[in-house]
C-alpha positions in Angstrom: 37.8 68.6 -15.7 40.4 71.4 -15.2 41.1 74.3 -17.7 44.0 72.4 -19.3 41.7 69.5 -20.2 39.2 71.8 -21.8 41.8 73.6 -24.0 44.1 70.7 -25.1 41.9 67.6 -25.0 41.0 64.8 -22.5 43.5 62.9 -20.5 43.1 59.6 -18.6 43.8 59.3 -14.9 47.5 58.6 -15.6 47.8 61.9 -17.5 47.9 60.4 -21.0 45.9 62.1 -23.6 42.9 60.1 -25.0 40.7 60.7 -28.0 37.2 62.2 -27.7 35.7 58.9 -29.0 37.5 56.9 -26.4 36.4 59.3 -23.7 32.8 59.0 -24.8 33.0 55.2 -24.8 34.6 55.2 -21.4 31.9 57.5 -20.1 29.1 55.4 -21.6 30.6 52.3 -19.9 30.7 54.1 -16.5 27.1 55.1 -16.9 25.9 51.7 -17.9 27.9 50.2 -15.0 26.3 52.5 -12.5 22.9 51.7 -13.9 23.4 48.0 -13.7 24.7 48.2 -10.1 21.7 50.3 -9.2 19.3 47.8 -10.8 20.9 44.9 -8.9 20.6 46.8 -5.6 17.0 47.6 -6.4 16.2 44.0 -7.0 18.0 42.9 -3.9 16.0 45.4 -1.8 12.7 44.8 -3.6 9.8 43.1 -1.8 9.6 39.3 -2.2 6.5 39.6 -4.4 8.6 41.4 -7.0 11.5 39.0 -6.8 9.2 36.1 -7.2 8.5 37.1 -10.8 11.9 35.7 -11.8 11.3 32.3 -10.1 9.3 29.4 -11.3 5.5 29.4 -11.3 4.5 26.6 -8.8 1.3 25.0 -10.0 -0.6 23.1 -7.3 -3.7 21.0 -8.0 -6.6 20.9 -5.6 -10.2 19.9 -5.6 -12.9 21.7 -3.7 -13.1 20.1 -0.3 -12.5 21.4 3.2 -9.3 19.4 3.7 -7.4 21.8 1.4 -7.8 24.6 3.9 -4.1 25.2 4.7 -3.4 25.7 1.0 -6.3 28.1 0.7 -5.0 30.0 3.8 -1.4 30.2 2.5 -2.7 31.6 -0.8 -5.1 34.1 0.6 -2.9 35.3 3.5 0.0 35.8 1.1 2.4 33.3 2.8 3.8 32.1 -0.5 4.2 35.7 -1.8 6.0 36.6 1.4 8.5 33.8 0.7 9.1 35.2 -2.8 7.1 32.4 -4.5 4.7 32.5 -7.4 2.1 29.9 -6.6 -1.0 29.1 -8.6 -3.9 26.9 -7.5 -5.4 24.7 -10.2 -8.9 23.5 -9.4 -9.8 20.0 -10.6 -13.1 18.0 -10.4 -11.4 15.1 -8.6 -8.2 13.9 -7.0 -7.4 11.6 -9.9 -7.2 14.6 -12.2 -4.8 16.2 -9.8 -2.5 13.1 -9.9 -2.7 13.0 -13.7 -1.8 16.6 -14.0 1.4 16.0 -11.9 2.3 13.0 -14.0 2.0 14.9 -17.2 3.9 17.9 -15.9 0.9 20.2 -15.9 1.1 20.6 -12.2 4.0 20.6 -9.7 2.2 19.1 -6.7 -1.1 18.7 -4.8 -2.7 20.4 -1.9 -4.1 18.6 1.1 -7.3 16.8 0.4 -5.9 15.1 -2.7 -6.5 11.4 -2.3 -3.4 9.7 -1.0 -4.3 6.5 -2.9 -4.7 8.5 -6.1 -1.2 9.7 -5.7 0.0 6.2 -4.9 -1.5 5.0 -8.2 0.5 7.7 -10.0 3.6 6.6 -8.1 3.2 3.0 -9.2 2.7 4.2 -12.8 5.8 6.4 -12.7 8.0 5.4 -9.6 9.7 8.3 -7.8 7.2 10.9 -9.0 5.6 12.0 -5.8 6.9 13.2 -2.4 4.3 13.7 0.4 5.2 16.5 2.8 1.9 16.8 4.7 -1.3 14.8 5.2 -4.7 15.6 6.6 -5.5 12.7 9.0 -9.2 12.4 9.9 -11.3 10.2 12.2 -14.4 10.4 14.3 -13.1 13.6 16.0 -11.4 15.3 13.0 -14.1 14.7 10.5 -13.6 14.6 6.7 -15.3 11.4 5.5 -19.0 10.5 6.1 -22.1 8.9 4.8 -25.1 11.2 4.3 -28.8 10.5 3.6 -31.9 12.5 3.1 -33.0 14.4 6.2 -36.3 12.4 6.6 -34.9 9.0 5.4 -35.6 6.0 7.6 -32.0 4.8 7.7 -30.4 4.7 11.1 -27.1 2.9 10.3 -24.9 2.2 7.3 -26.1 -1.5 7.6 -29.5 -0.2 6.6 -28.2 0.6 3.1 -28.2 -3.1 2.2 -29.2 -3.4 -1.5 -29.5 0.4 -1.8 -28.0 2.9 -4.3 -25.1 4.8 -2.8 -23.2 7.6 -4.6 -19.5 8.1 -4.0 -17.0 10.8 -4.8 -15.1 10.4 -8.1 -11.9 8.4 -8.4 -10.8 4.9 -7.4 -10.0 5.9 -3.8 -13.5 7.1 -3.1 -15.2 4.2 -4.8 -13.0 1.6 -3.2 -13.5 3.0 0.3 -17.2 3.4 -0.1 -17.5 -0.3 -1.1 -15.2 -1.4 1.7 -17.2 0.5 4.4 -20.5 -0.9 3.0 -19.1 -4.4 3.1 -17.6 -4.1 6.6 -20.8 -2.6 8.0 -23.0 -5.4 6.6 -24.6 -3.4 3.8 -24.2 -6.1 1.2 -25.6 -5.7 -2.3 -25.4 -1.9 -2.3 -24.7 -0.4 -5.7 -22.0 2.3 -5.7 -22.5 5.2 -8.2 -19.5 7.5 -8.9 -20.5 11.2 -9.0 -18.7 14.6 -8.7 -18.8 15.6 -5.1 -20.7 18.8 -5.8 -23.7 16.8 -7.0 -24.1 14.6 -3.9 -26.7 16.6 -2.0 -28.7 17.3 -5.2 -28.6 13.6 -6.0 -30.1 12.6 -2.7 -32.7 15.4 -2.9 -33.7 14.1 -6.4 -34.0 10.6 -5.1 -31.3 9.3 -7.5 -29.4 7.8 -4.6 -30.4 6.6 -1.1 -27.1 7.7 0.4 -23.7 9.2 -0.4 -20.2 8.5 0.8 -18.8 12.0 0.7 -16.3 14.4 2.1 -16.8 17.7 3.9 -18.1 20.3 3.4 -20.8 18.3 1.6 -22.4 17.1 4.8 -22.4 20.6 6.3 -24.0 22.0 3.1 -26.8 19.5 3.1 -27.4 19.8 6.9 -27.5 23.6 6.8 -29.9 23.8 3.9 -32.2 21.2 5.6 -32.0 18.5 2.9 -29.6 15.9 4.2 -28.2 14.6 7.5 -25.0 12.7 8.4 -25.6 9.0 8.9 -22.2 8.4 10.3 -18.9 10.3 10.2 -15.3 9.1 10.4 -16.1 5.9 8.7 -12.7 5.0 7.2 -11.0 5.1 10.6 -13.7 2.8 12.1 -14.4 0.3 9.3 -11.0 0.3 7.4 -8.4 1.0 10.0 -10.3 -0.7 12.8 -10.4 2.2 15.3 -12.7 5.2 15.2 -9.8 7.4 16.5 -7.1 6.1 14.2 -5.6 8.6 11.8 -6.8 8.1 8.3 -4.2 9.8 6.0 -6.6 10.0 3.2 -5.4 13.2 1.6 -1.9 14.5 1.0 0.0 17.6 0.0 2.8 16.7 -2.3 5.5 18.0 -4.7 6.9 16.2 -7.7 10.4 14.8 -7.3 11.3 16.6 -10.6 10.4 20.0 -9.0 12.2 19.2 -5.8 15.4 18.3 -7.7 15.3 21.3 -10.0 14.3 23.9 -7.4 15.6 22.8 -4.0 15.6 26.3 -2.5 12.1 27.0 -3.7 11.0 23.6 -2.4 12.1 24.5 1.1 10.5 27.9 1.0 7.2 26.4 -0.4 7.0 23.8 2.4 7.8 26.4 5.1 5.1 28.7 3.7 2.6 25.8 3.5 3.5 24.9 7.1 2.5 28.4 8.1 -0.9 27.7 6.6 -1.2 24.5 8.6 -0.2 26.3 11.8 -2.7 29.1 11.2 -5.5 26.5 10.8 -4.4 24.7 14.0 -4.3 27.9 16.1 -7.0 30.0 14.4 -9.5 27.5 13.2 -12.4 29.9 13.4 -10.7 32.6 11.4 -9.2 30.1 9.0 -12.6 28.7 7.9 -13.5 31.9 6.0 -10.8 31.0 3.4 -13.0 28.1 2.2 -14.9 30.7 0.2 -14.2 30.5 -3.5 -12.4 27.2 -3.1 -15.2 25.0 -1.8 -19.0 24.9 -2.1 -19.4 26.6 1.2 -19.0 30.3 2.2 -20.3 33.0 4.6 -21.7 32.0 7.9 -21.9 28.3 6.9 -18.1 28.1 7.1 -18.3 28.2 10.9 -20.2 24.8 10.9 -17.6 22.8 8.9 -15.7 20.2 10.9 -12.0 20.2 10.1 -9.5 17.4 9.5 -6.2 17.4 11.4 -2.9 18.1 9.6 0.5 16.5 9.9 3.8 17.5 8.4 6.4 15.0 7.2 8.6 15.8 10.2 5.8 14.9 12.7 5.1 11.4 11.6 5.6 8.6 14.2 6.0 4.9 13.6 2.3 4.5 14.4 1.3 7.1 11.9 3.3 5.4 9.2 1.8 2.0 10.2 -1.8 3.3 9.8 -0.9 5.0 6.6 0.6 1.7 5.3 -2.5 -0.2 6.4 -4.6 2.1 4.2 -2.3 1.6 1.2 -2.3 -2.2 1.8 -6.1 -2.3 1.4 -5.7 -1.2 -2.2 -3.1 -3.8 -2.8 -5.4 -6.5 -1.3 -8.3 -5.3 -3.5 -6.1 -5.5 -6.6 -6.3 -1.7 -7.2 -2.5 -1.4 -6.7 -0.5 -3.5 -9.1 2.0 -4.2 -6.3 2.5 -3.4 -2.6 3.6 0.2 -2.3 5.5 1.3 0.8 4.5 4.6 2.3 7.8 5.6 3.9 9.8 6.2 0.7 7.1 8.5 -0.5 7.5 10.8 2.5 9.5 13.9 1.8 12.8 14.1 3.6 14.2 17.6 4.2 
């Protein structure tokens, strides 16, 4: 402002005189404009963890088994936060509850380890709901599924469980598979009891069941505390798929189609961050195991003993993988669990 402005009043940039009120309003607008621009720049330059606050909360259901490890890793190592995502893990007692949470809109997807057949039942109930972007295939080498018995029990093979009481994990997938393995192995007349997976070791110790069809880390927990032993592992590949080394895609990581449609950018970021968790498990299995703590029943030094399933992204599926996956689904149709035959391929996420 020059001396003339101070003496005779304020003028605009064209030399025209303006009122004091107009000048004040103009000044206020300039200040607010600068503040807004500064805030925009601050947000643009802020860390992704800050920017994520304005995005959707991504709620992912999981249940406490070792197969969910890539999800645990991605949470604990901050891969989702680095991508600017706000991800919350929701713990459930069984895979069926995870599926139901997605159907009801209380969850946006599932972590690895969630029963693929459970997701399929949800898909049949509400077609188009689930898209699978990763699985955790297991077999005799990459162990997830197993039968366990008391450490000092006389049983040497699954066939020895004929007429015995066998506990199974919760949900239709676990019960159906337990019955199928018992039937295929010659253990006719066995009674299958559905129990939460965290009770399996205690149930055997208490003598309430002669064996359990269970999932890791249950077998490791019982073996390490000296109460149970693994009777046979990788049983689904052998008795259901017909090859001990076949990939059993028993668990799947998924997102709901509604979420994918509403948040396409966040979907790609989420899957990329999840893929980083898978890659970390593949290349740093020893270090990755520690992230089971707090998510499963095993922690500390015991984590080094847990066998790990393999992991497969949607982009890595071959025709053979799809065929084995389909054979698994077809069993449930044959047993009358699925109301109609469900094809796997349309459920796989396409980038």
